[in-house]
BAFI-684683 format. One record per residue (C-alpha): residue number from 0; x, y, z; residue in three letters. Coordinates in Angstrom, 1 decimal. Example, Ala and Ser with C-alpha at 12.3 -4.5 7.8 and 13.67 -1.06 7.14 Angstrom:
<0; <12.3; -4.5; 7.8>; ala>
<1; <13.7; -1.1; 7.1>; ser>
REM end
This chain:
<0; <-102.6; 42.7; 23.5>; unk>
<1; <-101.6; 39.6; 21.7>; unk>
<2; <-103.0; 36.2; 22.8>; unk>
<3; <-100.4; 33.5; 22.9>; unk>
<4; <-101.3; 29.8; 23.3>; unk>
<5; <-98.5; 27.4; 24.3>; unk>
<6; <-99.4; 24.0; 23.0>; unk>
<7; <-99.3; 21.2; 25.6>; unk>
<8; <-98.1; 18.0; 24.0>; unk>
<9; <-97.5; 14.6; 25.6>; unk>
<10; <-93.8; 14.2; 26.7>; unk>
<11; <-93.2; 17.9; 26.0>; unk>
<12; <-89.8; 19.3; 27.0>; unk>
<13; <-90.5; 21.4; 30.1>; unk>
<14; <-87.9; 24.0; 29.2>; unk>
<15; <-89.5; 24.5; 25.8>; unk>
<16; <-92.9; 25.2; 27.4>; unk>
<17; <-91.5; 27.5; 30.1>; unk>
<18; <-89.4; 29.6; 27.6>; unk>
<19; <-92.3; 31.3; 25.8>; unk>
<20; <-94.4; 31.5; 29.0>; unk>
<21; <-91.7; 33.2; 31.0>; unk>
<22; <-90.5; 35.4; 28.2>; unk>
<23; <-93.8; 36.7; 27.0>; unk>
<24; <-95.5; 37.1; 30.3>; unk>
<25; <-92.9; 39.6; 31.5>; unk>
<26; <-93.3; 41.9; 28.5>; unk>
<27; <-94.6; 45.3; 29.5>; unk>
<28; <-95.6; 48.2; 27.2>; unk>
<29; <-94.4; 51.8; 28.0>; unk>
<30; <-97.7; 52.5; 29.8>; unk>
<31; <-97.2; 49.4; 32.0>; unk>
<32; <-99.8; 47.2; 30.4>; unk>
<33; <-98.8; 43.6; 29.6>; unk>
<34; <-98.0; 42.9; 26.0>; unk>
<35; <-99.2; 39.3; 25.9>; unk>
<36; <-101.9; 37.1; 27.3>; unk>
<37; <-100.6; 33.6; 28.0>; unk>
<38; <-102.6; 30.4; 27.9>; unk>
<39; <-101.9; 26.7; 27.6>; unk>
<40; <-104.0; 24.6; 25.2>; unk>
<41; <-104.1; 20.9; 24.5>; unk>
<42; <-106.2; 17.9; 23.7>; unk>
<43; <-105.8; 16.6; 27.3>; unk>
<44; <-106.5; 18.1; 30.7>; unk>
<45; <-103.0; 17.5; 31.8>; unk>
<46; <-99.7; 16.5; 30.2>; unk>
<47; <-96.5; 15.2; 31.5>; unk>
<48; <-93.4; 17.4; 30.7>; unk>
<49; <-90.4; 15.6; 32.1>; unk>
<50; <-90.8; 15.6; 35.9>; unk>
<51; <-93.6; 18.2; 35.7>; unk>
<52; <-97.3; 17.8; 35.3>; unk>
<53; <-98.8; 20.6; 33.3>; unk>
<54; <-102.4; 21.7; 33.7>; unk>
<55; <-104.1; 22.7; 30.4>; unk>
<56; <-106.2; 25.9; 30.4>; unk>
<57; <-108.1; 25.4; 27.2>; unk>
<58; <-109.0; 22.7; 24.6>; unk>
<59; <-107.7; 22.9; 21.0>; unk>
<60; <-110.9; 24.7; 19.9>; unk>
<61; <-109.6; 27.7; 21.8>; unk>
<62; <-106.8; 28.1; 19.3>; unk>
<63; <-109.3; 30.1; 17.2>; unk>
<64; <-108.6; 33.0; 19.5>; unk>
<65; <-104.8; 32.8; 19.2>; unk>
<66; <-102.6; 35.4; 17.7>; unk>
<67; <-99.6; 33.1; 18.1>; unk>
<68; <-99.3; 29.4; 18.8>; unk>
<69; <-96.0; 28.1; 20.3>; unk>
<70; <-95.2; 24.4; 19.8>; unk>
<71; <-92.6; 23.0; 22.2>; unk>
<72; <-90.3; 20.1; 21.4>; unk>
<73; <-90.9; 16.6; 22.8>; unk>
<74; <-88.3; 14.4; 24.4>; unk>
<75; <-88.8; 11.8; 21.6>; unk>
<76; <-89.8; 13.6; 18.5>; unk>
<77; <-89.9; 10.4; 16.5>; unk>
<78; <-93.2; 9.5; 18.3>; unk>
<79; <-96.1; 10.6; 16.0>; unk>
<80; <-98.0; 13.7; 17.1>; unk>
<81; <-101.7; 13.0; 17.9>; unk>
<82; <-103.7; 13.6; 14.6>; unk>
<83; <-106.1; 15.9; 16.4>; unk>
<84; <-103.2; 18.3; 17.2>; unk>
<85; <-101.9; 18.2; 13.6>; unk>
<86; <-105.4; 19.0; 12.4>; unk>
<87; <-105.8; 21.9; 14.8>; unk>
<88; <-102.4; 23.4; 13.6>; unk>
<89; <-103.4; 23.1; 10.0>; unk>
<90; <-106.7; 24.9; 10.7>; unk>
<91; <-104.9; 27.6; 12.6>; unk>
<92; <-102.4; 28.0; 9.8>; unk>
<93; <-105.2; 28.3; 7.2>; unk>
<94; <-106.6; 31.1; 9.3>; unk>
<95; <-103.3; 33.0; 9.1>; unk>
<96; <-102.4; 32.5; 12.7>; unk>
<97; <-98.7; 32.7; 13.5>; unk>
<98; <-97.2; 29.4; 14.6>; unk>
<99; <-93.7; 29.1; 16.2>; unk>
<100; <-91.8; 26.0; 17.3>; unk>
<101; <-89.1; 25.7; 19.9>; unk>
<102; <-86.2; 23.3; 19.3>; unk>
<103; <-87.5; 19.9; 18.0>; unk>
<104; <-91.0; 21.3; 18.0>; unk>
<105; <-90.2; 21.7; 14.3>; unk>
<106; <-90.9; 18.0; 13.9>; unk>
<107; <-94.5; 18.6; 14.8>; unk>
<108; <-94.8; 21.5; 12.4>; unk>
<109; <-93.3; 19.4; 9.6>; unk>
<110; <-95.7; 16.5; 10.4>; unk>
<111; <-98.6; 18.9; 9.9>; unk>
<112; <-97.1; 19.9; 6.6>; unk>
<113; <-96.6; 23.5; 7.6>; unk>
<114; <-92.9; 23.5; 6.7>; unk>
<115; <-93.2; 22.0; 3.2>; unk>
<116; <-90.9; 23.9; 0.8>; unk>
<117; <-90.1; 26.5; 3.6>; unk>
<118; <-86.9; 27.4; 5.3>; unk>
<119; <-86.7; 26.1; 8.9>; unk>
<120; <-84.4; 25.2; 11.7>; unk>
<121; <-84.2; 22.8; 14.6>; unk>
<122; <-81.7; 21.5; 17.1>; unk>
<123; <-78.5; 20.4; 15.3>; unk>
<124; <-78.4; 17.1; 17.1>; unk>
<125; <-81.8; 16.1; 15.5>; unk>
<126; <-80.8; 17.3; 12.0>; unk>
<127; <-80.2; 13.9; 10.4>; unk>
<128; <-83.4; 12.5; 11.7>; unk>
<129; <-85.3; 15.6; 10.6>; unk>
<130; <-83.9; 15.7; 7.0>; unk>
<131; <-84.5; 11.9; 6.7>; unk>
<132; <-88.2; 12.3; 7.6>; unk>
<133; <-88.9; 15.7; 6.0>; unk>
<134; <-86.6; 16.1; 2.9>; unk>
<135; <-89.0; 18.7; 1.5>; unk>
<136; <-88.1; 21.2; 4.3>; unk>
<137; <-85.2; 23.6; 3.6>; unk>
<138; <-83.3; 23.0; 6.9>; unk>
<139; <-80.8; 25.7; 8.0>; unk>
<140; <-78.6; 24.7; 10.9>; unk>
<141; <-76.5; 27.9; 10.8>; unk>
<142; <-79.1; 30.1; 12.4>; unk>
<143; <-80.7; 30.5; 15.9>; unk>
<144; <-84.2; 30.9; 14.4>; unk>
<145; <-86.0; 31.3; 11.1>; unk>
<146; <-88.9; 33.8; 10.6>; unk>
<147; <-90.8; 32.9; 7.5>; unk>
<148; <-93.8; 35.2; 8.0>; unk>
<149; <-96.5; 33.2; 9.7>; unk>
<150; <-94.3; 30.2; 10.5>; unk>
<151; <-91.3; 30.5; 12.7>; unk>
<152; <-88.8; 27.9; 14.0>; unk>
<153; <-86.0; 28.0; 16.5>; unk>
<154; <-82.9; 25.9; 16.9>; unk>
<155; <-82.0; 24.1; 20.1>; unk>
<156; <-82.9; 24.9; 23.7>; unk>
<157; <-82.0; 28.5; 24.6>; unk>
<158; <-82.5; 29.7; 21.0>; unk>
<159; <-86.2; 29.7; 21.9>; unk>
<160; <-85.5; 32.8; 24.0>; unk>
<161; <-83.9; 34.4; 20.9>; unk>
<162; <-87.0; 33.6; 18.9>; unk>
<163; <-89.4; 34.9; 21.5>; unk>
<164; <-87.4; 38.2; 21.8>; unk>
<165; <-87.5; 38.5; 18.1>; unk>
<166; <-91.3; 38.1; 18.1>; unk>
<167; <-91.5; 40.8; 20.8>; unk>
<168; <-89.4; 43.1; 18.7>; unk>
<169; <-91.5; 42.4; 15.6>; unk>
<170; <-94.8; 43.1; 17.6>; unk>
<171; <-93.8; 46.1; 19.7>; unk>
<172; <-90.4; 47.4; 18.5>; unk>
<173; <-86.9; 47.3; 19.8>; unk>
<174; <-87.4; 49.3; 23.0>; unk>
<175; <-90.0; 47.0; 24.4>; unk>
<176; <-88.0; 44.0; 23.2>; unk>
<177; <-84.8; 45.3; 24.8>; unk>
<178; <-86.6; 45.7; 28.1>; unk>
<179; <-87.8; 42.1; 27.8>; unk>
<180; <-84.3; 41.0; 27.1>; unk>
<181; <-83.0; 42.7; 30.2>; unk>
<182; <-85.6; 41.0; 32.3>; unk>
<183; <-84.6; 37.7; 30.7>; unk>
<184; <-80.9; 38.5; 31.3>; unk>
<185; <-80.3; 37.7; 27.7>; unk>
<186; <-78.9; 39.7; 24.7>; unk>
<187; <-81.6; 41.0; 22.3>; unk>
<188; <-79.5; 39.8; 19.4>; unk>
<189; <-77.0; 37.0; 20.1>; unk>
<190; <-73.8; 37.1; 18.0>; unk>
<191; <-73.4; 34.2; 15.5>; unk>
<192; <-75.9; 31.4; 15.1>; unk>
<193; <-76.3; 27.8; 16.0>; unk>
<194; <-73.3; 26.9; 13.8>; unk>
<195; <-70.9; 27.7; 16.7>; unk>
<196; <-72.5; 25.1; 18.9>; unk>
<197; <-72.4; 22.1; 16.5>; unk>
<198; <-69.8; 19.4; 17.2>; unk>
<199; <-68.5; 18.7; 13.7>; unk>
<200; <-67.1; 15.7; 11.9>; unk>
<201; <-66.8; 13.0; 14.4>; unk>
<202; <-67.0; 9.4; 13.0>; unk>
<203; <-70.2; 7.7; 13.8>; unk>
<204; <-71.0; 4.0; 14.1>; unk>
<205; <-73.4; 4.1; 11.1>; unk>
<206; <-70.4; 4.8; 8.8>; unk>
<207; <-68.8; 1.9; 7.0>; unk>
<208; <-65.8; 0.2; 8.6>; unk>
<209; <-63.6; 1.0; 5.6>; unk>
<210; <-64.5; 4.7; 5.7>; unk>
<211; <-64.3; 4.6; 9.5>; unk>
<212; <-60.7; 3.7; 9.4>; unk>
<213; <-60.0; 6.5; 7.0>; unk>
<214; <-61.8; 9.0; 9.2>; unk>
<215; <-59.8; 7.8; 12.3>; unk>
<216; <-56.6; 8.4; 10.3>; unk>
<217; <-57.7; 11.9; 9.5>; unk>
<218; <-58.6; 12.5; 13.1>; unk>
<219; <-55.0; 11.6; 14.1>; unk>
<220; <-53.3; 13.4; 11.3>; unk>
<221; <-55.4; 16.5; 10.6>; unk>
<222; <-52.7; 18.7; 11.9>; unk>
<223; <-50.4; 17.6; 9.1>; unk>
<224; <-50.4; 18.7; 5.5>; unk>
<225; <-52.6; 16.3; 3.5>; unk>
<226; <-54.0; 16.1; 0.0>; unk>
<227; <-56.9; 14.2; -1.6>; unk>
<228; <-54.3; 11.8; -3.0>; unk>
<229; <-52.9; 11.2; 0.5>; unk>
<230; <-56.3; 10.3; 1.9>; unk>
<231; <-57.1; 8.0; -1.1>; unk>
<232; <-53.8; 6.2; -0.6>; unk>
<233; <-54.7; 5.5; 3.0>; unk>
<234; <-58.1; 4.3; 2.0>; unk>
<235; <-56.6; 2.2; -0.8>; unk>
<236; <-59.0; 3.5; -3.4>; unk>
<237; <-58.9; 6.0; -6.3>; unk>
<238; <-59.6; 9.7; -5.5>; unk>
<239; <-62.8; 9.4; -7.5>; unk>
<240; <-64.1; 6.5; -5.5>; unk>
<241; <-63.0; 8.2; -2.3>; unk>
<242; <-64.9; 11.4; -3.1>; unk>
<243; <-68.0; 9.4; -4.0>; unk>
<244; <-67.9; 7.4; -0.8>; unk>
<245; <-67.4; 10.5; 1.3>; unk>
<246; <-70.3; 12.2; -0.4>; unk>
<247; <-72.5; 9.2; 0.1>; unk>
<248; <-71.7; 8.7; 3.8>; unk>
<249; <-70.9; 12.2; 5.1>; unk>
<250; <-72.5; 14.6; 2.6>; unk>
<251; <-69.1; 16.3; 2.3>; unk>
<252; <-66.0; 16.0; 0.1>; unk>
<253; <-62.9; 14.5; 1.8>; unk>
<254; <-61.2; 17.9; 2.1>; unk>
<255; <-64.4; 19.5; 3.6>; unk>
<256; <-64.3; 16.7; 6.2>; unk>
<257; <-60.6; 17.5; 7.0>; unk>
<258; <-61.4; 21.2; 7.4>; unk>
<259; <-64.3; 20.4; 9.8>; unk>
<260; <-62.0; 18.2; 11.9>; unk>
<261; <-59.4; 20.9; 12.0>; unk>
<262; <-62.0; 23.5; 13.0>; unk>
<263; <-63.3; 21.2; 15.8>; unk>
<264; <-59.7; 20.7; 17.1>; unk>
<265; <-59.2; 24.5; 17.0>; unk>
<266; <-62.5; 25.0; 19.0>; unk>
<267; <-61.2; 22.6; 21.7>; unk>
<268; <-57.9; 24.6; 21.9>; unk>
<269; <-59.8; 27.9; 22.0>; unk>
<270; <-61.9; 26.6; 24.9>; unk>
<271; <-59.1; 25.0; 27.0>; unk>
<272; <-55.9; 26.9; 26.4>; unk>
<273; <-54.4; 30.4; 26.2>; unk>
<274; <-52.6; 29.7; 22.9>; unk>
<275; <-52.6; 32.5; 20.4>; unk>
<276; <-54.7; 32.3; 17.3>; unk>
<277; <-51.5; 32.0; 15.3>; unk>
<278; <-50.4; 29.0; 17.3>; unk>
<279; <-53.8; 27.3; 17.1>; unk>
<280; <-53.9; 27.8; 13.4>; unk>
<281; <-50.5; 26.2; 12.9>; unk>
<282; <-51.1; 23.4; 15.4>; unk>
<283; <-54.4; 22.3; 13.8>; unk>
<284; <-53.1; 22.1; 10.2>; unk>
<285; <-54.1; 25.4; 8.6>; unk>
<286; <-51.6; 26.8; 6.1>; unk>
<287; <-51.9; 30.4; 7.4>; unk>
<288; <-53.6; 32.2; 10.2>; unk>
<289; <-55.7; 34.2; 7.7>; unk>
<290; <-56.9; 31.0; 6.1>; unk>
<291; <-57.8; 29.7; 9.5>; unk>
<292; <-59.7; 32.8; 10.4>; unk>
<293; <-61.6; 32.7; 7.1>; unk>
<294; <-62.6; 29.1; 7.3>; unk>
<295; <-63.5; 29.5; 11.0>; unk>
<296; <-65.7; 32.5; 10.3>; unk>
<297; <-67.3; 30.9; 7.3>; unk>
<298; <-68.2; 27.7; 9.2>; unk>
<299; <-69.1; 29.0; 12.6>; unk>
<300; <-70.3; 32.5; 11.8>; unk>
<301; <-68.0; 34.1; 14.5>; unk>
<302; <-64.3; 35.0; 14.8>; unk>
<303; <-62.0; 32.7; 16.8>; unk>
<304; <-61.7; 35.5; 19.4>; unk>
<305; <-65.5; 35.8; 19.8>; unk>
<306; <-65.8; 32.1; 20.1>; unk>
<307; <-63.1; 31.9; 22.8>; unk>
<308; <-64.9; 34.7; 24.8>; unk>
<309; <-68.2; 32.8; 24.6>; unk>
<310; <-67.0; 29.3; 25.3>; unk>
<311; <-63.8; 29.6; 27.4>; unk>
<312; <-64.2; 27.6; 30.5>; unk>
REM end
């Protein structure tokens, strides 16, 4: 039996704490024995997790007995993690203990230095803040979780279930994991990754007013044919200046931005209409349906049809 400690942090997200507790505690081996022993550890006797008050079973010194430590996200991950918690995580990592984070719990792992030069993921909404604070981490927003051996991270919210089921499969095999997935009423392997949930290429207030006007024009005209020269003309700058400005402020080229806007518009149509894929491709500015399918799959990791099935209201 593996011993799992869920770390209780101040202002923890209640869902993130409940996900590993409820997923692992229902795991049963073929002979009926439980697969995991669940405990809550922290540096305080109780912590507030949203509207819930969580009682802590053990202090941080008990992490020495852990086979796995799960770190939940906090509602405000910009608040520094207590140093005593970071020290306990570093010590556990040095012992070879597996450590996993749920959602923005990756911020805590990064603060402890456990993600330096490693691949990791977190909730896509927090990506800009994360990369700004921890540029040494190789952040991947396309996936639901990252397993880098003894350090594992998951993307936003429900992807914590995906990560926990992956750990069960790693520990006990696919049959036990499939049984746990049935109890969780969740697929053992969800198609696609976090990429299909990201809202792409919307102008934000932090972008310059000059570029903001250009982005607004693209938003209105993305369904039309447009070239780099067309966009530069609207922005009243050279194509070279335009490309540099886009790279500085969006991290993308102008035409990559256009493609992202078109994909977002296509997602909205897939979610809200019965239009055929051919019609959506033409209506959102793609030259051919095959081009639309290729770009959609490359950016979101699923086909337009699979996306519609998952997200159609």
